GUKEDO-291485 format. One record per atom (N, C-alpha, C, O): residue number from 0; x, y, z; chain; residue in one letter; atom name. Coordinates in Angstrom, 3 decimals. Example, Ala and Ser with C-alpha at 12.3 -4.5 7.8 and 13.67 -1.06 7.14 Angstrom:
BEGIN
<0; <13.190; -5.690; 7.800>; 'A'; 'A'; 'N'>
<0; <12.300; -4.500; 7.800>; 'A'; 'A'; 'CA'>
<0; <13.200; -3.300; 7.800>; 'A'; 'A'; 'C'>
<0; <14.236; -3.319; 8.465>; 'A'; 'A'; 'O'>
<1; <12.850; -2.250; 7.080>; 'A'; 'S'; 'N'>
<1; <13.670; -1.060; 7.140>; 'A'; 'S'; 'CA'>
<1; <12.900; 0.030; 7.870>; 'A'; 'S'; 'C'>
<1; <13.409; 1.138; 8.039>; 'A'; 'S'; 'O'>
//
This chain:
BEGIN
<0; <75.533; 22.440; -5.809>; 'A'; 'F'; 'N'>
<0; <75.808; 23.854; -6.171>; 'A'; 'F'; 'CA'>
<0; <74.777; 24.247; -6.998>; 'A'; 'F'; 'C'>
<0; <74.689; 25.420; -7.360>; 'A'; 'F'; 'O'>
<1; <73.608; 23.000; -7.499>; 'A'; 'A'; 'N'>
<1; <72.411; 23.913; -8.213>; 'A'; 'A'; 'CA'>
<1; <73.386; 23.432; -9.677>; 'A'; 'A'; 'C'>
<1; <73.004; 23.739; -10.806>; 'A'; 'A'; 'O'>
<2; <74.732; 22.609; -9.417>; 'A'; 'G'; 'N'>
<2; <75.522; 22.800; -11.138>; 'A'; 'G'; 'CA'>
<2; <76.725; 23.957; -10.930>; 'A'; 'G'; 'C'>
<2; <77.278; 24.509; -11.881>; 'A'; 'G'; 'O'>
<3; <76.922; 24.129; -10.024>; 'A'; 'G'; 'N'>
<3; <78.034; 25.247; -9.974>; 'A'; 'G'; 'CA'>
<3; <77.106; 26.484; -10.854>; 'A'; 'G'; 'C'>
<3; <77.844; 27.142; -11.587>; 'A'; 'G'; 'O'>
<4; <75.949; 26.815; -10.895>; 'A'; 'M'; 'N'>
<4; <74.647; 27.587; -12.030>; 'A'; 'M'; 'CA'>
<4; <73.250; 28.480; -10.854>; 'A'; 'M'; 'C'>
<4; <72.171; 28.101; -10.397>; 'A'; 'M'; 'O'>
<5; <74.047; 29.762; -10.767>; 'A'; 'L'; 'N'>
<5; <72.910; 30.629; -9.932>; 'A'; 'L'; 'CA'>
<5; <71.718; 31.161; -10.944>; 'A'; 'L'; 'C'>
<5; <72.081; 32.125; -11.618>; 'A'; 'L'; 'O'>
<6; <70.235; 30.677; -11.203>; 'A'; 'T'; 'N'>
<6; <69.569; 31.101; -11.789>; 'A'; 'T'; 'CA'>
<6; <68.497; 31.594; -11.370>; 'A'; 'T'; 'C'>
<6; <67.475; 30.916; -11.483>; 'A'; 'T'; 'O'>
<7; <68.426; 33.139; -10.668>; 'A'; 'P'; 'N'>
<7; <67.750; 33.444; -10.104>; 'A'; 'P'; 'CA'>
<7; <65.985; 33.284; -10.391>; 'A'; 'P'; 'C'>
<7; <65.004; 32.719; -9.907>; 'A'; 'P'; 'O'>
<8; <66.399; 34.291; -11.635>; 'A'; 'W'; 'N'>
<8; <64.838; 34.950; -12.367>; 'A'; 'W'; 'CA'>
<8; <64.483; 33.590; -13.349>; 'A'; 'W'; 'C'>
<8; <63.381; 33.508; -13.891>; 'A'; 'W'; 'O'>
<9; <65.219; 32.846; -13.472>; 'A'; 'C'; 'N'>
<9; <64.367; 31.650; -14.280>; 'A'; 'C'; 'CA'>
<9; <63.818; 30.571; -13.241>; 'A'; 'C'; 'C'>
<9; <63.106; 29.641; -13.620>; 'A'; 'C'; 'O'>
<10; <64.282; 30.793; -11.580>; 'A'; 'E'; 'N'>
<10; <63.335; 29.949; -10.805>; 'A'; 'E'; 'CA'>
<10; <62.291; 30.799; -10.817>; 'A'; 'E'; 'C'>
<10; <62.418; 31.229; -9.671>; 'A'; 'E'; 'O'>
<11; <61.097; 31.520; -11.371>; 'A'; 'L'; 'N'>
<11; <59.881; 32.221; -11.342>; 'A'; 'L'; 'CA'>
<11; <59.475; 31.126; -12.502>; 'A'; 'L'; 'C'>
<11; <58.256; 30.950; -12.501>; 'A'; 'L'; 'O'>
<12; <59.685; 30.888; -12.803>; 'A'; 'E'; 'N'>
<12; <58.745; 30.152; -13.870>; 'A'; 'E'; 'CA'>
<12; <57.691; 28.747; -12.787>; 'A'; 'E'; 'C'>
<12; <56.579; 28.260; -12.997>; 'A'; 'E'; 'O'>
<13; <58.533; 28.550; -11.860>; 'A'; 'S'; 'N'>
<13; <57.787; 27.472; -10.721>; 'A'; 'S'; 'CA'>
<13; <57.835; 27.976; -9.624>; 'A'; 'S'; 'C'>
<13; <57.586; 27.080; -8.817>; 'A'; 'S'; 'O'>
<14; <58.083; 29.271; -8.921>; 'A'; 'T'; 'N'>
<14; <58.654; 29.553; -7.766>; 'A'; 'T'; 'CA'>
<14; <57.453; 30.964; -7.594>; 'A'; 'T'; 'C'>
<14; <56.700; 31.701; -8.230>; 'A'; 'T'; 'O'>
<15; <58.184; 30.512; -5.667>; 'A'; 'E'; 'N'>
<15; <58.226; 32.098; -5.616>; 'A'; 'E'; 'CA'>
<15; <58.932; 33.712; -5.844>; 'A'; 'E'; 'C'>
<15; <60.016; 33.665; -6.424>; 'A'; 'E'; 'O'>
<16; <58.492; 35.006; -5.491>; 'A'; 'L'; 'N'>
<16; <59.358; 36.216; -5.897>; 'A'; 'L'; 'CA'>
<16; <60.240; 36.200; -5.086>; 'A'; 'L'; 'C'>
<16; <61.348; 36.625; -5.414>; 'A'; 'L'; 'O'>
<17; <59.950; 35.589; -3.488>; 'A'; 'L'; 'N'>
<17; <60.693; 35.495; -2.866>; 'A'; 'L'; 'CA'>
<17; <62.310; 34.574; -2.264>; 'A'; 'L'; 'C'>
<17; <63.167; 34.528; -1.381>; 'A'; 'L'; 'O'>
<18; <61.892; 34.050; -3.391>; 'A'; 'I'; 'N'>
<18; <63.073; 32.368; -3.961>; 'A'; 'I'; 'CA'>
<18; <63.507; 33.216; -4.942>; 'A'; 'I'; 'C'>
<18; <64.612; 33.542; -4.506>; 'A'; 'I'; 'O'>
<19; <63.315; 33.960; -6.299>; 'A'; 'A'; 'N'>
<19; <64.282; 34.515; -6.829>; 'A'; 'A'; 'CA'>
<19; <65.148; 36.055; -6.464>; 'A'; 'A'; 'C'>
<19; <65.975; 36.681; -7.126>; 'A'; 'A'; 'O'>
<20; <64.494; 36.327; -5.019>; 'A'; 'A'; 'N'>
<20; <64.855; 37.759; -4.802>; 'A'; 'A'; 'CA'>
<20; <66.403; 36.864; -3.891>; 'A'; 'A'; 'C'>
<20; <67.566; 37.221; -4.074>; 'A'; 'A'; 'O'>
<21; <66.038; 35.857; -3.080>; 'A'; 'L'; 'N'>
<21; <67.036; 35.971; -2.353>; 'A'; 'L'; 'CA'>
<21; <68.359; 34.890; -3.297>; 'A'; 'L'; 'C'>
<21; <69.542; 34.858; -2.960>; 'A'; 'L'; 'O'>
<22; <67.729; 34.049; -4.561>; 'A'; 'G'; 'N'>
<22; <68.670; 33.812; -5.345>; 'A'; 'G'; 'CA'>
<22; <69.282; 34.795; -5.681>; 'A'; 'G'; 'C'>
<22; <70.492; 34.679; -5.488>; 'A'; 'G'; 'O'>
<23; <68.873; 36.022; -6.242>; 'A'; 'A'; 'N'>
<23; <69.891; 37.102; -5.892>; 'A'; 'A'; 'CA'>
<23; <70.279; 38.278; -5.253>; 'A'; 'A'; 'C'>
<23; <70.580; 39.302; -5.867>; 'A'; 'A'; 'O'>
<24; <70.280; 38.193; -4.326>; 'A'; 'E'; 'N'>
<24; <70.981; 38.337; -3.315>; 'A'; 'E'; 'CA'>
<24; <71.726; 37.630; -3.061>; 'A'; 'E'; 'C'>
<24; <72.417; 37.805; -2.058>; 'A'; 'E'; 'O'>
<25; <71.889; 36.519; -3.891>; 'A'; 'S'; 'N'>
<25; <72.746; 35.043; -2.599>; 'A'; 'S'; 'CA'>
<25; <73.921; 35.436; -4.342>; 'A'; 'S'; 'C'>
<25; <74.869; 34.652; -4.372>; 'A'; 'S'; 'O'>
<26; <73.909; 36.321; -5.437>; 'A'; 'I'; 'N'>
<26; <75.075; 36.671; -6.212>; 'A'; 'I'; 'CA'>
<26; <76.435; 37.398; -5.540>; 'A'; 'I'; 'C'>
<26; <77.662; 37.299; -5.559>; 'A'; 'I'; 'O'>
<27; <75.589; 38.029; -5.062>; 'A'; 'T'; 'N'>
<27; <76.515; 39.492; -3.886>; 'A'; 'T'; 'CA'>
<27; <77.736; 38.552; -2.871>; 'A'; 'T'; 'C'>
<27; <78.966; 38.593; -2.877>; 'A'; 'T'; 'O'>
<28; <76.797; 37.765; -2.079>; 'A'; 'W'; 'N'>
<28; <77.911; 36.418; -1.447>; 'A'; 'W'; 'CA'>
<28; <78.596; 35.573; -2.640>; 'A'; 'W'; 'C'>
<28; <79.798; 35.811; -2.523>; 'A'; 'W'; 'O'>
<29; <78.391; 34.636; -3.813>; 'A'; 'W'; 'N'>
<29; <79.157; 34.534; -4.239>; 'A'; 'W'; 'CA'>
<29; <79.760; 35.362; -4.944>; 'A'; 'W'; 'C'>
<29; <80.560; 34.518; -5.347>; 'A'; 'W'; 'O'>
<30; <80.236; 36.697; -5.686>; 'A'; 'L'; 'N'>
<30; <81.202; 36.863; -6.084>; 'A'; 'L'; 'CA'>
<30; <82.291; 37.076; -4.750>; 'A'; 'L'; 'C'>
<30; <83.397; 36.667; -5.101>; 'A'; 'L'; 'O'>
<31; <82.313; 37.661; -3.139>; 'A'; 'R'; 'N'>
<31; <82.480; 38.421; -2.622>; 'A'; 'R'; 'CA'>
<31; <83.568; 36.508; -1.762>; 'A'; 'R'; 'C'>
<31; <84.703; 36.542; -1.286>; 'A'; 'R'; 'O'>
<32; <82.823; 35.432; -1.856>; 'A'; 'H'; 'N'>
<32; <83.790; 34.578; -1.357>; 'A'; 'H'; 'CA'>
<32; <84.100; 33.844; -2.437>; 'A'; 'H'; 'C'>
<32; <84.961; 33.151; -1.895>; 'A'; 'H'; 'O'>
<33; <84.072; 33.509; -3.399>; 'A'; 'C'; 'N'>
<33; <84.736; 32.821; -4.057>; 'A'; 'C'; 'CA'>
<33; <85.183; 34.170; -5.507>; 'A'; 'C'; 'C'>
<33; <84.618; 34.756; -6.430>; 'A'; 'C'; 'O'>
<34; <85.992; 34.112; -5.124>; 'A'; 'P'; 'N'>
<34; <86.946; 35.329; -6.648>; 'A'; 'P'; 'CA'>
<34; <86.194; 34.942; -7.784>; 'A'; 'P'; 'C'>
<34; <85.118; 35.445; -8.108>; 'A'; 'P'; 'O'>
<35; <86.809; 34.006; -8.398>; 'A'; 'H'; 'N'>
<35; <86.530; 32.737; -9.838>; 'A'; 'H'; 'CA'>
<35; <85.340; 32.339; -10.360>; 'A'; 'H'; 'C'>
<35; <85.023; 31.357; -11.031>; 'A'; 'H'; 'O'>
<36; <84.498; 33.638; -9.770>; 'A'; 'T'; 'N'>
<36; <82.537; 33.434; -9.746>; 'A'; 'T'; 'CA'>
<36; <82.658; 34.419; -11.292>; 'A'; 'T'; 'C'>
<36; <83.097; 35.569; -11.295>; 'A'; 'T'; 'O'>
<37; <82.083; 33.551; -12.770>; 'A'; 'V'; 'N'>
<37; <81.511; 34.477; -13.032>; 'A'; 'V'; 'CA'>
<37; <80.040; 34.777; -13.616>; 'A'; 'V'; 'C'>
<37; <79.076; 34.018; -13.709>; 'A'; 'V'; 'O'>
<38; <80.178; 36.109; -13.974>; 'A'; 'R'; 'N'>
<38; <79.287; 35.905; -13.748>; 'A'; 'R'; 'CA'>
<38; <78.140; 36.580; -15.151>; 'A'; 'R'; 'C'>
<38; <77.806; 37.762; -15.223>; 'A'; 'R'; 'O'>
<39; <77.709; 35.491; -16.134>; 'A'; 'N'; 'N'>
<39; <77.889; 36.332; -18.115>; 'A'; 'N'; 'CA'>
<39; <76.085; 36.073; -17.998>; 'A'; 'N'; 'C'>
<39; <75.518; 35.839; -19.065>; 'A'; 'N'; 'O'>
<40; <75.333; 36.115; -16.868>; 'A'; 'G'; 'N'>
<40; <74.272; 35.490; -17.525>; 'A'; 'G'; 'CA'>
<40; <73.591; 34.241; -17.619>; 'A'; 'G'; 'C'>
<40; <74.574; 33.644; -17.181>; 'A'; 'G'; 'O'>
<41; <72.562; 33.092; -17.854>; 'A'; 'S'; 'N'>
<41; <71.714; 32.067; -18.103>; 'A'; 'S'; 'CA'>
<41; <71.480; 32.338; -19.357>; 'A'; 'S'; 'C'>
<41; <71.143; 33.426; -19.825>; 'A'; 'S'; 'O'>
<42; <71.729; 30.942; -20.132>; 'A'; 'L'; 'N'>
<42; <70.665; 30.971; -21.820>; 'A'; 'L'; 'CA'>
<42; <70.031; 29.656; -21.869>; 'A'; 'L'; 'C'>
<42; <70.435; 28.524; -21.601>; 'A'; 'L'; 'O'>
<43; <68.560; 30.285; -22.426>; 'A'; 'V'; 'N'>
<43; <68.369; 29.042; -21.984>; 'A'; 'V'; 'CA'>
<43; <67.356; 28.653; -23.640>; 'A'; 'V'; 'C'>
<43; <66.659; 29.539; -24.134>; 'A'; 'V'; 'O'>
<44; <67.427; 27.633; -24.110>; 'A'; 'L'; 'N'>
<44; <67.309; 27.397; -25.358>; 'A'; 'L'; 'CA'>
<44; <66.241; 26.150; -25.573>; 'A'; 'L'; 'C'>
<44; <66.241; 25.149; -24.856>; 'A'; 'L'; 'O'>
<45; <65.390; 26.357; -26.603>; 'A'; 'T'; 'N'>
<45; <65.093; 25.016; -26.661>; 'A'; 'T'; 'CA'>
<45; <64.959; 24.611; -28.307>; 'A'; 'T'; 'C'>
<45; <65.848; 25.124; -28.986>; 'A'; 'T'; 'O'>
<46; <63.826; 23.630; -29.179>; 'A'; 'Q'; 'N'>
<46; <64.252; 22.970; -29.915>; 'A'; 'Q'; 'CA'>
<46; <62.771; 23.678; -30.814>; 'A'; 'Q'; 'C'>
<46; <61.888; 24.040; -30.038>; 'A'; 'Q'; 'O'>
<47; <62.557; 23.821; -31.853>; 'A'; 'G'; 'N'>
<47; <61.704; 24.897; -32.841>; 'A'; 'G'; 'CA'>
<47; <60.600; 23.946; -31.882>; 'A'; 'G'; 'C'>
<47; <60.305; 24.232; -30.722>; 'A'; 'G'; 'O'>
<48; <60.078; 22.775; -32.631>; 'A'; 'R'; 'N'>
<48; <59.107; 22.483; -32.000>; 'A'; 'R'; 'CA'>
<48; <58.772; 22.480; -30.359>; 'A'; 'R'; 'C'>
<48; <58.116; 21.470; -30.104>; 'A'; 'R'; 'O'>
<49; <58.905; 22.920; -29.713>; 'A'; 'D'; 'N'>
<49; <59.206; 23.517; -28.213>; 'A'; 'D'; 'CA'>
<49; <58.776; 24.488; -28.095>; 'A'; 'D'; 'C'>
<49; <58.063; 24.643; -27.103>; 'A'; 'D'; 'O'>
<50; <58.995; 25.777; -29.133>; 'A'; 'A'; 'N'>
<50; <58.975; 27.285; -28.814>; 'A'; 'A'; 'CA'>
<50; <57.913; 27.966; -27.676>; 'A'; 'A'; 'C'>
<50; <58.062; 28.936; -26.934>; 'A'; 'A'; 'O'>
<51; <56.852; 27.093; -27.853>; 'A'; 'V'; 'N'>
<51; <55.185; 27.333; -26.964>; 'A'; 'V'; 'CA'>
<51; <55.432; 27.236; -25.221>; 'A'; 'V'; 'C'>
<51; <54.697; 27.803; -24.413>; 'A'; 'V'; 'O'>
<52; <56.510; 26.474; -24.892>; 'A'; 'D'; 'N'>
<52; <57.283; 25.845; -24.063>; 'A'; 'D'; 'CA'>
<52; <57.740; 27.108; -23.619>; 'A'; 'D'; 'C'>
<52; <57.236; 27.616; -22.618>; 'A'; 'D'; 'O'>
<53; <58.952; 27.863; -24.477>; 'A'; 'L'; 'N'>
<53; <60.062; 29.193; -24.036>; 'A'; 'L'; 'CA'>
<53; <58.799; 29.947; -23.683>; 'A'; 'L'; 'C'>
<53; <58.386; 30.522; -22.676>; 'A'; 'L'; 'O'>
<54; <58.279; 29.684; -25.095>; 'A'; 'H'; 'N'>
<54; <57.151; 31.055; -24.461>; 'A'; 'H'; 'CA'>
<54; <56.809; 31.332; -23.380>; 'A'; 'H'; 'C'>
<54; <57.187; 32.350; -22.800>; 'A'; 'H'; 'O'>
<55; <55.937; 30.382; -22.847>; 'A'; 'R'; 'N'>
<55; <54.837; 30.316; -21.623>; 'A'; 'R'; 'CA'>
<55; <56.771; 30.636; -20.588>; 'A'; 'R'; 'C'>
<55; <56.739; 31.530; -19.742>; 'A'; 'R'; 'O'>
<56; <57.653; 30.160; -20.713>; 'A'; 'F'; 'N'>
<56; <58.414; 30.158; -19.467>; 'A'; 'F'; 'CA'>
<56; <58.956; 31.725; -19.283>; 'A'; 'F'; 'C'>
<56; <59.565; 32.111; -18.285>; 'A'; 'F'; 'O'>
<57; <58.578; 32.658; -20.579>; 'A'; 'A'; 'N'>
<57; <59.655; 33.869; -20.745>; 'A'; 'A'; 'CA'>
<57; <58.057; 34.244; -20.065>; 'A'; 'A'; 'C'>
<57; <58.264; 35.430; -19.810>; 'A'; 'A'; 'O'>
<58; <57.326; 34.116; -19.838>; 'A'; 'Q'; 'N'>
<58; <56.341; 35.013; -19.463>; 'A'; 'Q'; 'CA'>
<58; <55.843; 34.670; -18.191>; 'A'; 'Q'; 'C'>
<58; <54.933; 35.241; -17.591>; 'A'; 'Q'; 'O'>
<59; <56.817; 33.232; -17.646>; 'A'; 'R'; 'N'>
<59; <56.551; 33.110; -16.010>; 'A'; 'R'; 'CA'>
<59; <57.797; 34.044; -14.932>; 'A'; 'R'; 'C'>
<59; <57.949; 34.222; -13.724>; 'A'; 'R'; 'O'>
<60; <58.493; 34.454; -16.190>; 'A'; 'T'; 'N'>
<60; <59.705; 34.276; -15.612>; 'A'; 'T'; 'CA'>
<60; <60.520; 36.154; -15.395>; 'A'; 'T'; 'C'>
<60; <59.679; 37.017; -15.645>; 'A'; 'T'; 'O'>
<61; <61.331; 36.487; -15.165>; 'A'; 'T'; 'N'>
<61; <61.830; 38.160; -15.688>; 'A'; 'T'; 'CA'>
<61; <63.309; 38.608; -15.968>; 'A'; 'T'; 'C'>
<61; <64.362; 37.978; -15.868>; 'A'; 'T'; 'O'>
<62; <63.203; 39.131; -16.123>; 'A'; 'H'; 'N'>
<62; <64.779; 40.123; -16.203>; 'A'; 'H'; 'CA'>
<62; <64.962; 39.290; -18.057>; 'A'; 'H'; 'C'>
<62; <66.075; 39.605; -18.479>; 'A'; 'H'; 'O'>
<63; <64.460; 38.715; -18.740>; 'A'; 'H'; 'N'>
<63; <65.025; 38.115; -19.869>; 'A'; 'H'; 'CA'>
<63; <65.343; 39.026; -21.356>; 'A'; 'H'; 'C'>
<63; <65.169; 40.240; -21.456>; 'A'; 'H'; 'O'>
<64; <65.822; 38.163; -22.403>; 'A'; 'R'; 'N'>
<64; <65.411; 39.362; -23.380>; 'A'; 'R'; 'CA'>
<64; <65.763; 37.800; -24.137>; 'A'; 'R'; 'C'>
<64; <66.259; 36.740; -23.756>; 'A'; 'R'; 'O'>
<65; <65.028; 38.500; -25.807>; 'A'; 'H'; 'N'>
<65; <65.223; 37.377; -26.656>; 'A'; 'H'; 'CA'>
<65; <66.624; 37.596; -27.997>; 'A'; 'H'; 'C'>
<65; <67.112; 38.526; -28.639>; 'A'; 'H'; 'O'>
<66; <66.778; 36.355; -27.886>; 'A'; 'L'; 'N'>
<66; <67.983; 36.852; -28.909>; 'A'; 'L'; 'CA'>
<66; <68.038; 35.604; -29.638>; 'A'; 'L'; 'C'>
<66; <67.590; 34.481; -29.406>; 'A'; 'L'; 'O'>
<67; <68.904; 36.252; -30.858>; 'A'; 'N'; 'N'>
<67; <68.889; 35.874; -32.484>; 'A'; 'N'; 'CA'>
<67; <70.397; 34.399; -32.161>; 'A'; 'N'; 'C'>
<67; <71.204; 34.159; -31.263>; 'A'; 'N'; 'O'>
<68; <70.156; 33.998; -33.054>; 'A'; 'R'; 'N'>
<68; <71.682; 33.337; -33.334>; 'A'; 'R'; 'CA'>
<68; <73.281; 34.621; -33.781>; 'A'; 'R'; 'C'>
<68; <74.437; 34.202; -33.723>; 'A'; 'R'; 'O'>
<69; <73.055; 35.615; -34.050>; 'A'; 'D'; 'N'>
<69; <73.449; 36.154; -33.922>; 'A'; 'D'; 'CA'>
<69; <74.434; 37.099; -32.739>; 'A'; 'D'; 'C'>
<69; <75.590; 37.509; -32.636>; 'A'; 'D'; 'O'>
<70; <73.203; 37.122; -32.001>; 'A'; 'D'; 'N'>
<70; <73.117; 37.805; -30.575>; 'A'; 'D'; 'CA'>
<70; <74.507; 36.564; -29.967>; 'A'; 'D'; 'C'>
<70; <75.649; 36.887; -29.640>; 'A'; 'D'; 'O'>
<71; <73.931; 35.187; -29.976>; 'A'; 'I'; 'N'>
<71; <74.355; 34.309; -29.237>; 'A'; 'I'; 'CA'>
<71; <75.622; 34.161; -29.404>; 'A'; 'I'; 'C'>
<71; <76.580; 33.960; -28.658>; 'A'; 'I'; 'O'>
<72; <75.492; 34.270; -30.309>; 'A'; 'A'; 'N'>
<72; <77.192; 34.185; -30.974>; 'A'; 'A'; 'CA'>
<72; <77.942; 35.515; -30.498>; 'A'; 'A'; 'C'>
<72; <79.098; 35.363; -30.104>; 'A'; 'A'; 'O'>
<73; <77.590; 36.351; -30.496>; 'A'; 'A'; 'N'>
<73; <78.524; 37.631; -30.803>; 'A'; 'A'; 'CA'>
<73; <78.625; 37.555; -28.487>; 'A'; 'A'; 'C'>
<73; <79.289; 38.389; -27.870>; 'A'; 'A'; 'O'>
//
């Protein structure tokens, strides 16, 4: 079950748009068949020294936004 996590837009970092689209469609299935499914998004973090990698990851994915510590705390 991929660790119980669906991250279709993060998949774009290393795969085709089709895979992300199919993953996004599957979220509806999970919500319908597993009533306790939680949908809160995904949080991608990195150490400061790896900020270049995080920037590259963001360029290869979609449906994301950058958060600061106050955003995350909220």
